[in-house]
C-alpha positions, 0 to 999 in steps of 0.5 A: 184799397188792396195791394194790387190796386196800390201797385196799379196806381203806382204803375200808372204814376210811373213811380219808381220801383213799381214795375220791379215789384210787379216783376218780383211778384208775377214772374213765376206766374207769367213764366208758367203761362208762357211755358204752357203755350210755348212748351219745350219747342223754344229755348230758355232764352226765348221764354225769358225774352217773352216774359220780359216782353210781357212786363214791358207791355204792362209798363206801356199800357198801365194807364189804360188798365182799369182797377179792380181785383185781379186786374194786373194778373188778368192783364199779365196772363192774357199778355203772356199767352198772346206774346207766347203765341206770337213768338211761336208764329214768328219762329215758324215763319223763320225756321231756325233749322233753315237758318242753321243749315244755310249758315253751314254751321250744322249739317242737315243730318246733325240738325235732325239728330239734335232735334230727335235727341231733344224730342226723346228727352222731352218724351222721357221727362213727360214719362216722369209724370206730374208733379215730377216732370213739372219740378224737373222742367222748372229747375233744369229748364227755367232755372227756378230755385228749389224754394220757389218750386216748393212754394209754387207746387206746395211741396216741401223743399226736401221733397222737391230735392228728392224728386229731382234726384229720383227724376235724374235717376229715372231719366237715366234709366229711361234713356239707357233703356232706349239706347239699348233697344 
């Protein structure tokens, strides 16, 4: 019996610490799946909420899962994808912009300007290319630790730090150039 099968067995028995161990092991994977579906169209808090919902779903459905290699990972991947899609649908139905405008907190012009600035920033980050844009998003948008990013991308910690520093410099140049035009 491998570790994942033991973990699933403990989840089914509702053993103390089993969900915490799953969260510890699979949060980076679930976060990546959710982010790949949601992208930068939602806030960091929305992504965190979706990730939490995935683990709650696993806890509720654990007894129905069949054992086998990759069972937990497969379930989490599918649940993360579906949860993220549902979150996107609900946001479209309850557009944040209309709520903000209705509350009078922000004028339509200011909201449009914020949306444009966010879009320019996203485009600038994409211009960094891979793996720089991924490293940048993981560190600044998802608050991942440098050591975790290094492990996930199979790049040295010092290289990740260098790429972050160079990425900030490149972003500054890209955005300054845009402002001057």
